[in-house]
PDBQT receptor file of N, H, CA, C and O in Angstrom, charges set to zero:
ATOM      1  N   MET A   1      69.684 -70.517  59.819  1.00  0.00    +0.000 N 
ATOM      2  CA  MET A   1      70.626 -71.582  59.553  1.00  0.00    +0.000 C 
ATOM      3  C   MET A   1      70.721 -71.827  58.053  1.00  0.00    +0.000 C 
ATOM      4  O   MET A   1      71.814 -72.063  57.538  1.00  0.00    +0.000 OA
ATOM      5  N   GLU A   2      69.595 -71.777  57.342  1.00  0.00    +0.000 N 
ATOM      6  H   GLU A   2      68.707 -71.586  57.761  1.00  0.00    +0.000 HD
ATOM      7  CA  GLU A   2      69.605 -72.025  55.906  1.00  0.00    +0.000 C 
ATOM      8  C   GLU A   2      70.430 -70.978  55.173  1.00  0.00    +0.000 C 
ATOM      9  O   GLU A   2      71.131 -71.284  54.208  1.00  0.00    +0.000 OA
ATOM     10  N   HIS A   3      70.336 -69.733  55.649  1.00  0.00    +0.000 N 
ATOM     11  H   HIS A   3      69.767 -69.485  56.432  1.00  0.00    +0.000 HD
ATOM     12  CA  HIS A   3      71.088 -68.649  55.005  1.00  0.00    +0.000 C 
ATOM     13  C   HIS A   3      72.590 -68.908  55.110  1.00  0.00    +0.000 C 
ATOM     14  O   HIS A   3      73.314 -68.763  54.126  1.00  0.00    +0.000 OA
ATOM     15  N   LEU A   4      73.054 -69.285  56.281  1.00  0.00    +0.000 N 
ATOM     16  H   LEU A   4      72.465 -69.403  57.081  1.00  0.00    +0.000 HD
ATOM     17  CA  LEU A   4      74.469 -69.582  56.484  1.00  0.00    +0.000 C 
ATOM     18  C   LEU A   4      74.896 -70.754  55.609  1.00  0.00    +0.000 C 
ATOM     19  O   LEU A   4      75.958 -70.709  54.989  1.00  0.00    +0.000 OA
ATOM     20  N   PHE A   5      74.091 -71.789  55.556  1.00  0.00    +0.000 N 
ATOM     21  H   PHE A   5      73.228 -71.826  56.060  1.00  0.00    +0.000 HD
ATOM     22  CA  PHE A   5      74.363 -72.974  54.739  1.00  0.00    +0.000 C 
ATOM     23  C   PHE A   5      74.552 -72.580  53.277  1.00  0.00    +0.000 C 
ATOM     24  O   PHE A   5      75.535 -72.968  52.646  1.00  0.00    +0.000 OA
ATOM     25  N   LEU A   6      73.614 -71.814  52.746  1.00  0.00    +0.000 N 
ATOM     26  H   LEU A   6      72.816 -71.499  53.258  1.00  0.00    +0.000 HD
ATOM     27  CA  LEU A   6      73.688 -71.403  51.342  1.00  0.00    +0.000 C 
ATOM     28  C   LEU A   6      74.845 -70.445  51.086  1.00  0.00    +0.000 C 
ATOM     29  O   LEU A   6      75.475 -70.496  50.030  1.00  0.00    +0.000 OA
ATOM     30  N   GLU A   7      75.121 -69.583  52.037  1.00  0.00    +0.000 N 
ATOM     31  H   GLU A   7      74.609 -69.541  52.895  1.00  0.00    +0.000 HD
ATOM     32  CA  GLU A   7      76.231 -68.640  51.900  1.00  0.00    +0.000 C 
ATOM     33  C   GLU A   7      77.563 -69.381  51.777  1.00  0.00    +0.000 C 
ATOM     34  O   GLU A   7      78.391 -69.047  50.930  1.00  0.00    +0.000 OA
ATOM     35  N   ILE A   8      77.760 -70.374  52.617  1.00  0.00    +0.000 N 
ATOM     36  H   ILE A   8      77.088 -70.646  53.306  1.00  0.00    +0.000 HD
ATOM     37  CA  ILE A   8      79.009 -71.142  52.584  1.00  0.00    +0.000 C 
ATOM     38  C   ILE A   8      79.107 -71.946  51.295  1.00  0.00    +0.000 C 
ATOM     39  O   ILE A   8      80.176 -72.008  50.688  1.00  0.00    +0.000 OA
ATOM     40  N   LEU A   9      78.013 -72.561  50.867  1.00  0.00    +0.000 N 
ATOM     41  H   LEU A   9      77.144 -72.510  51.360  1.00  0.00    +0.000 HD
ATOM     42  CA  LEU A   9      78.052 -73.326  49.622  1.00  0.00    +0.000 C 
ATOM     43  C   LEU A   9      78.331 -72.427  48.422  1.00  0.00    +0.000 C 
ATOM     44  O   LEU A   9      79.021 -72.841  47.490  1.00  0.00    +0.000 OA
ATOM     45  N   ALA A  10      77.815 -71.223  48.431  1.00  0.00    +0.000 N 
ATOM     46  H   ALA A  10      77.255 -70.887  49.188  1.00  0.00    +0.000 HD
ATOM     47  CA  ALA A  10      78.103 -70.275  47.346  1.00  0.00    +0.000 C 
ATOM     48  C   ALA A  10      79.593 -69.934  47.327  1.00  0.00    +0.000 C 
ATOM     49  O   ALA A  10      80.200 -69.860  46.259  1.00  0.00    +0.000 OA
ATOM     50  N   GLU A  11      80.179 -69.727  48.502  1.00  0.00    +0.000 N 
ATOM     51  H   GLU A  11      79.686 -69.787  49.370  1.00  0.00    +0.000 HD
ATOM     52  CA  GLU A  11      81.616 -69.456  48.586  1.00  0.00    +0.000 C 
ATOM     53  C   GLU A  11      82.423 -70.641  48.067  1.00  0.00    +0.000 C 
ATOM     54  O   GLU A  11      83.403 -70.460  47.345  1.00  0.00    +0.000 OA
ATOM     55  N   GLU A  12      82.014 -71.841  48.430  1.00  0.00    +0.000 N 
ATOM     56  H   GLU A  12      81.217 -71.988  49.017  1.00  0.00    +0.000 HD
ATOM     57  CA  GLU A  12      82.719 -73.037  47.983  1.00  0.00    +0.000 C 
ATOM     58  C   GLU A  12      82.631 -73.195  46.462  1.00  0.00    +0.000 C 
ATOM     59  O   GLU A  12      83.604 -73.605  45.829  1.00  0.00    +0.000 OA
ATOM     60  N   ALA A  13      81.499 -72.880  45.884  1.00  0.00    +0.000 N 
ATOM     61  H   ALA A  13      80.709 -72.547  46.399  1.00  0.00    +0.000 HD
ATOM     62  CA  ALA A  13      81.347 -72.948  44.429  1.00  0.00    +0.000 C 
ATOM     63  C   ALA A  13      82.285 -71.948  43.758  1.00  0.00    +0.000 C 
ATOM     64  O   ALA A  13      82.886 -72.255  42.728  1.00  0.00    +0.000 OA
ATOM     65  N   GLN A  14      82.413 -70.761  44.331  1.00  0.00    +0.000 N 
ATOM     66  H   GLN A  14      81.925 -70.511  45.167  1.00  0.00    +0.000 HD
ATOM     67  CA  GLN A  14      83.321 -69.751  43.782  1.00  0.00    +0.000 C 
ATOM     68  C   GLN A  14      84.776 -70.186  43.888  1.00  0.00    +0.000 C 
ATOM     69  O   GLN A  14      85.601 -69.804  43.057  1.00  0.00    +0.000 OA
ATOM     70  N   ARG A  15      85.092 -70.970  44.889  1.00  0.00    +0.000 N 
ATOM     71  H   ARG A  15      84.422 -71.280  45.563  1.00  0.00    +0.000 HD
ATOM     72  CA  ARG A  15      86.462 -71.473  45.073  1.00  0.00    +0.000 C 
ATOM     73  C   ARG A  15      86.772 -72.650  44.152  1.00  0.00    +0.000 C 
ATOM     74  O   ARG A  15      87.916 -73.100  44.089  1.00  0.00    +0.000 OA
ATOM     75  N   GLY A  16      85.775 -73.147  43.445  1.00  0.00    +0.000 N 
ATOM     76  H   GLY A  16      84.846 -72.781  43.496  1.00  0.00    +0.000 HD
ATOM     77  CA  GLY A  16      85.997 -74.267  42.533  1.00  0.00    +0.000 C 
ATOM     78  C   GLY A  16      85.775 -75.623  43.160  1.00  0.00    +0.000 C 
ATOM     79  O   GLY A  16      86.207 -76.632  42.602  1.00  0.00    +0.000 OA
ATOM     80  N   ASN A  17      85.120 -75.680  44.293  1.00  0.00    +0.000 N 
ATOM     81  H   ASN A  17      84.768 -74.860  44.746  1.00  0.00    +0.000 HD
ATOM     82  CA  ASN A  17      84.868 -76.947  44.974  1.00  0.00    +0.000 C 
ATOM     83  C   ASN A  17      83.550 -77.588  44.563  1.00  0.00    +0.000 C 
ATOM     84  O   ASN A  17      83.014 -78.439  45.273  1.00  0.00    +0.000 OA
ATOM     85  N   LYS A  18      83.036 -77.177  43.421  1.00  0.00    +0.000 N 
ATOM     86  H   LYS A  18      83.472 -76.486  42.844  1.00  0.00    +0.000 HD
ATOM     87  CA  LYS A  18      81.817 -77.777  42.874  1.00  0.00    +0.000 C 
ATOM     88  C   LYS A  18      82.058 -77.995  41.378  1.00  0.00    +0.000 C 
ATOM     89  O   LYS A  18      81.570 -77.231  40.544  1.00  0.00    +0.000 OA
ATOM     90  N   PRO A  19      82.809 -79.037  41.051  1.00  0.00    +0.000 N 
ATOM     91  CA  PRO A  19      83.196 -79.248  39.659  1.00  0.00    +0.000 C 
ATOM     92  C   PRO A  19      82.055 -79.697  38.750  1.00  0.00    +0.000 C 
ATOM     93  O   PRO A  19      82.130 -79.528  37.533  1.00  0.00    +0.000 OA
ATOM     94  N   SER A  20      81.016 -80.259  39.321  1.00  0.00    +0.000 N 
ATOM     95  H   SER A  20      80.955 -80.397  40.310  1.00  0.00    +0.000 HD
ATOM     96  CA  SER A  20      79.873 -80.704  38.519  1.00  0.00    +0.000 C 
ATOM     97  C   SER A  20      78.601 -80.319  39.261  1.00  0.00    +0.000 C 
ATOM     98  O   SER A  20      78.481 -79.200  39.758  1.00  0.00    +0.000 OA
ATOM     99  N   ASN A  21      77.666 -81.235  39.332  1.00  0.00    +0.000 N 
ATOM    100  H   ASN A  21      77.763 -82.145  38.928  1.00  0.00    +0.000 HD
ATOM    101  CA  ASN A  21      76.410 -80.930  40.020  1.00  0.00    +0.000 C 
ATOM    102  C   ASN A  21      76.443 -81.299  41.501  1.00  0.00    +0.000 C 
ATOM    103  O   ASN A  21      75.411 -81.248  42.171  1.00  0.00    +0.000 OA
ATOM    104  N   THR A  22      77.606 -81.666  42.017  1.00  0.00    +0.000 N 
ATOM    105  H   THR A  22      78.444 -81.707  41.473  1.00  0.00    +0.000 HD
ATOM    106  CA  THR A  22      77.746 -81.980  43.439  1.00  0.00    +0.000 C 
ATOM    107  C   THR A  22      78.955 -81.244  44.014  1.00  0.00    +0.000 C 
ATOM    108  O   THR A  22      79.862 -80.849  43.283  1.00  0.00    +0.000 OA
ATOM    109  N   PHE A  23      78.952 -81.069  45.323  1.00  0.00    +0.000 N 
ATOM    110  H   PHE A  23      78.215 -81.390  45.917  1.00  0.00    +0.000 HD
ATOM    111  CA  PHE A  23      80.071 -80.421  45.993  1.00  0.00    +0.000 C 
ATOM    112  C   PHE A  23      81.086 -81.467  46.421  1.00  0.00    +0.000 C 
ATOM    113  O   PHE A  23      80.737 -82.622  46.665  1.00  0.00    +0.000 OA
ATOM    114  N   LYS A  24      82.342 -81.057  46.510  1.00  0.00    +0.000 N 
ATOM    115  H   LYS A  24      82.625 -80.118  46.312  1.00  0.00    +0.000 HD
ATOM    116  CA  LYS A  24      83.388 -81.932  47.024  1.00  0.00    +0.000 C 
ATOM    117  C   LYS A  24      83.181 -82.114  48.523  1.00  0.00    +0.000 C 
ATOM    118  O   LYS A  24      82.538 -81.292  49.175  1.00  0.00    +0.000 OA
ATOM    119  N   ALA A  25      83.728 -83.192  49.059  1.00  0.00    +0.000 N 
ATOM    120  H   ALA A  25      84.251 -83.860  48.529  1.00  0.00    +0.000 HD
ATOM    121  CA  ALA A  25      83.579 -83.497  50.485  1.00  0.00    +0.000 C 
ATOM    122  C   ALA A  25      84.119 -82.374  51.365  1.00  0.00    +0.000 C 
ATOM    123  O   ALA A  25      83.572 -82.109  52.435  1.00  0.00    +0.000 OA
ATOM    124  N   VAL A  26      85.178 -81.720  50.925  1.00  0.00    +0.000 N 
ATOM    125  H   VAL A  26      85.622 -81.936  50.055  1.00  0.00    +0.000 HD
ATOM    126  CA  VAL A  26      85.756 -80.633  51.716  1.00  0.00    +0.000 C 
ATOM    127  C   VAL A  26      84.736 -79.515  51.928  1.00  0.00    +0.000 C 
ATOM    128  O   VAL A  26      84.742 -78.865  52.974  1.00  0.00    +0.000 OA
ATOM    129  N   SER A  27      83.879 -79.290  50.967  1.00  0.00    +0.000 N 
ATOM    130  H   SER A  27      83.874 -79.819  50.118  1.00  0.00    +0.000 HD
ATOM    131  CA  SER A  27      82.853 -78.249  51.097  1.00  0.00    +0.000 C 
ATOM    132  C   SER A  27      81.822 -78.628  52.146  1.00  0.00    +0.000 C 
ATOM    133  O   SER A  27      81.424 -77.799  52.964  1.00  0.00    +0.000 OA
ATOM    134  N   ILE A  28      81.398 -79.863  52.121  1.00  0.00    +0.000 N 
ATOM    135  H   ILE A  28      81.722 -80.537  51.456  1.00  0.00    +0.000 HD
ATOM    136  CA  ILE A  28      80.402 -80.331  53.092  1.00  0.00    +0.000 C 
ATOM    137  C   ILE A  28      80.996 -80.278  54.500  1.00  0.00    +0.000 C 
ATOM    138  O   ILE A  28      80.314 -79.901  55.454  1.00  0.00    +0.000 OA
ATOM    139  N   ASN A  29      82.259 -80.655  54.623  1.00  0.00    +0.000 N 
ATOM    140  H   ASN A  29      82.813 -80.961  53.848  1.00  0.00    +0.000 HD
ATOM    141  CA  ASN A  29      82.928 -80.584  55.926  1.00  0.00    +0.000 C 
ATOM    142  C   ASN A  29      83.008 -79.149  56.427  1.00  0.00    +0.000 C 
ATOM    143  O   ASN A  29      82.817 -78.892  57.615  1.00  0.00    +0.000 OA
ATOM    144  N   ARG A  30      83.288 -78.219  55.525  1.00  0.00    +0.000 N 
ATOM    145  H   ARG A  30      83.443 -78.428  54.560  1.00  0.00    +0.000 HD
ATOM    146  CA  ARG A  30      83.361 -76.806  55.924  1.00  0.00    +0.000 C 
ATOM    147  C   ARG A  30      82.004 -76.310  56.414  1.00  0.00    +0.000 C 
ATOM    148  O   ARG A  30      81.932 -75.571  57.395  1.00  0.00    +0.000 OA
ATOM    149  N   VAL A  31      80.939 -76.708  55.745  1.00  0.00    +0.000 N 
ATOM    150  H   VAL A  31      80.998 -77.309  54.948  1.00  0.00    +0.000 HD
ATOM    151  CA  VAL A  31      79.590 -76.321  56.167  1.00  0.00    +0.000 C 
ATOM    152  C   VAL A  31      79.305 -76.876  57.563  1.00  0.00    +0.000 C 
ATOM    153  O   VAL A  31      78.806 -76.160  58.431  1.00  0.00    +0.000 OA
ATOM    154  N   ALA A  32      79.623 -78.147  57.773  1.00  0.00    +0.000 N 
ATOM    155  H   ALA A  32      80.029 -78.729  57.068  1.00  0.00    +0.000 HD
ATOM    156  CA  ALA A  32      79.367 -78.771  59.071  1.00  0.00    +0.000 C 
ATOM    157  C   ALA A  32      80.140 -78.068  60.186  1.00  0.00    +0.000 C 
ATOM    158  O   ALA A  32      79.597 -77.830  61.265  1.00  0.00    +0.000 OA
ATOM    159  N   GLU A  33      81.400 -77.737  59.928  1.00  0.00    +0.000 N 
ATOM    160  H   GLU A  33      81.841 -77.930  59.051  1.00  0.00    +0.000 HD
ATOM    161  CA  GLU A  33      82.210 -77.046  60.933  1.00  0.00    +0.000 C 
ATOM    162  C   GLU A  33      81.650 -75.655  61.243  1.00  0.00    +0.000 C 
ATOM    163  O   GLU A  33      81.576 -75.256  62.405  1.00  0.00    +0.000 OA
ATOM    164  N   ALA A  34      81.263 -74.933  60.213  1.00  0.00    +0.000 N 
ATOM    165  H   ALA A  34      81.323 -75.258  59.269  1.00  0.00    +0.000 HD
ATOM    166  CA  ALA A  34      80.735 -73.579  60.412  1.00  0.00    +0.000 C 
ATOM    167  C   ALA A  34      79.424 -73.605  61.181  1.00  0.00    +0.000 C 
ATOM    168  O   ALA A  34      79.206 -72.778  62.067  1.00  0.00    +0.000 OA
ATOM    169  N   LEU A  35      78.557 -74.542  60.851  1.00  0.00    +0.000 N 
ATOM    170  H   LEU A  35      78.734 -75.214  60.132  1.00  0.00    +0.000 HD
ATOM    171  CA  LEU A  35      77.284 -74.647  61.568  1.00  0.00    +0.000 C 
ATOM    172  C   LEU A  35      77.513 -75.033  63.026  1.00  0.00    +0.000 C 
ATOM    173  O   LEU A  35      76.845 -74.518  63.922  1.00  0.00    +0.000 OA
ATOM    174  N   SER A  36      78.460 -75.942  63.262  1.00  0.00    +0.000 N 
ATOM    175  H   SER A  36      79.003 -76.360  62.534  1.00  0.00    +0.000 HD
ATOM    176  CA  SER A  36      78.776 -76.341  64.634  1.00  0.00    +0.000 C 
ATOM    177  C   SER A  36      79.290 -75.163  65.448  1.00  0.00    +0.000 C 
ATOM    178  O   SER A  36      78.888 -74.968  66.595  1.00  0.00    +0.000 OA
ATOM    179  N   GLU A  37      80.182 -74.380  64.848  1.00  0.00    +0.000 N 
ATOM    180  H   GLU A  37      80.508 -74.539  63.916  1.00  0.00    +0.000 HD
ATOM    181  CA  GLU A  37      80.715 -73.212  65.545  1.00  0.00    +0.000 C 
ATOM    182  C   GLU A  37      79.625 -72.177  65.815  1.00  0.00    +0.000 C 
ATOM    183  O   GLU A  37      79.534 -71.624  66.911  1.00  0.00    +0.000 OA
ATOM    184  N   ARG A  38      78.816 -71.931  64.817  1.00  0.00    +0.000 N 
ATOM    185  H   ARG A  38      78.890 -72.380  63.926  1.00  0.00    +0.000 HD
ATOM    186  CA  ARG A  38      77.788 -70.877  64.917  1.00  0.00    +0.000 C 
ATOM    187  C   ARG A  38      76.724 -71.215  65.952  1.00  0.00    +0.000 C 
ATOM    188  O   ARG A  38      76.287 -70.343  66.703  1.00  0.00    +0.000 OA
ATOM    189  N   PHE A  39      76.302 -72.490  65.994  1.00  0.00    +0.000 N 
ATOM    190  H   PHE A  39      76.657 -73.198  65.384  1.00  0.00    +0.000 HD
ATOM    191  CA  PHE A  39      75.204 -72.889  66.870  1.00  0.00    +0.000 C 
ATOM    192  C   PHE A  39      75.669 -73.681  68.093  1.00  0.00    +0.000 C 
ATOM    193  O   PHE A  39      74.856 -74.235  68.834  1.00  0.00    +0.000 OA
ATOM    194  N   LEU A  40      76.991 -73.725  68.293  1.00  0.00    +0.000 N 
ATOM    195  H   LEU A  40      77.652 -73.276  67.692  1.00  0.00    +0.000 HD
ATOM    196  CA  LEU A  40      77.584 -74.363  69.477  1.00  0.00    +0.000 C 
ATOM    197  C   LEU A  40      77.095 -75.790  69.696  1.00  0.00    +0.000 C 
ATOM    198  O   LEU A  40      76.679 -76.160  70.793  1.00  0.00    +0.000 OA
ATOM    199  N   VAL A  41      77.155 -76.572  68.640  1.00  0.00    +0.000 N 
ATOM    200  H   VAL A  41      77.493 -76.272  67.748  1.00  0.00    +0.000 HD
ATOM    201  CA  VAL A  41      76.766 -77.988  68.750  1.00  0.00    +0.000 C 
ATOM    202  C   VAL A  41      77.926 -78.880  68.414  1.00  0.00    +0.000 C 
ATOM    203  O   VAL A  41      77.795 -80.103  68.450  1.00  0.00    +0.000 OA
TER     204      VAL A  41
């Protein structure tokens, strides 16, 4: 699960969704959706 979490956050940073030392809300939402889909929760 940690690997998927970090992979998605790295993608979001490359897309410009991390303008400073924090991620934008859209990035956190994307992580939550991906984890839900992957682990069927």
